[in-house]
N, C-alpha and C positions, 0 to 999 in steps of 0.2 A: 732692775728698779733701784732709782737713785734714793739714796739713804740722805734725804734732804726733808725735813719740816717744811710743809706746803704754807703754814701759817706765821711761825716763828723765823722758819730761814736756818735753821741750826744745820750744819754739815758739817762730815766727818774734818778735823782739825789735824794738822800733823804736831807729831812732839819726837821725843828718844827716851828709850829705855836704856838708864844707868845702870852697871854694873859696879857695884864698890866692892874691894875688898880689903882686909886689915881689919884692926880691933879701935874703936872711937879711944882718943886720948882721955878723955874722962872715964873710961872704962879700963883704963891701965894699959892701952894698948901705944902704938907709935903713930895712929891715925890713919884714917881710912884712905884709898887711894882709886881712883878711876880707872876701870881696866879695859872697860869696853863700853861702847855708846851704838845702839842700833837702832833705827827709825822703826816709828809704829805710828799708828794712827788711832784717835781717840774718837769714838762714835757717840752719837746723840741717842738718847735712850728713846727711840721711838716703839710706838705700841698701834696696833690696829684697834680704830674706836670707830663706830656709827655714830657720826655729826648730822646734826639738824641744819641745814645752810639757811642763808637768811630768805629764801625763796620758799622756805617748807619743805624741800627735797632732802630726803634721808639718803648719806653716800658713807661707805665705809671709806676712811682716811687712814695713814699713817702720820699720826700726830705725836710731837714729843712732850715726854711727860709733864715738863714744865709748864707748856700751854695748859692742858688739863688741870694741874693743880692750880693755875692761875685764874680759871675759869673764862679764858678767851673762847671755850667752844661749850655748846649745849650740848651732851650726849644724847642719843636717840633713846627713849624708852623700849623697853623689851617687848616683842610682838606678843600679842596675849591670843590669837586667834588659832584655833585648831586646824588640822589637817581634815578635809571630809571624808566621811567613811566610803 
């Protein structure tokens, strides 16, 4: 499953994890130095949400939290029917 938000288009982005050693000059050291840089990925914060589509259909989607906070989707109300006995 792709880690892409269908509404905002957010997807994983590349970055790097930087290791530093030493003590900062303002803390009394001789300065920090970069000892290693490794590649990493930043993933969007996707959540499974039941969404009401414009045609009235309810569908479960993986949506970015920023989309939910902005109110770009309408969450489906919880089901209230009981199972038949």
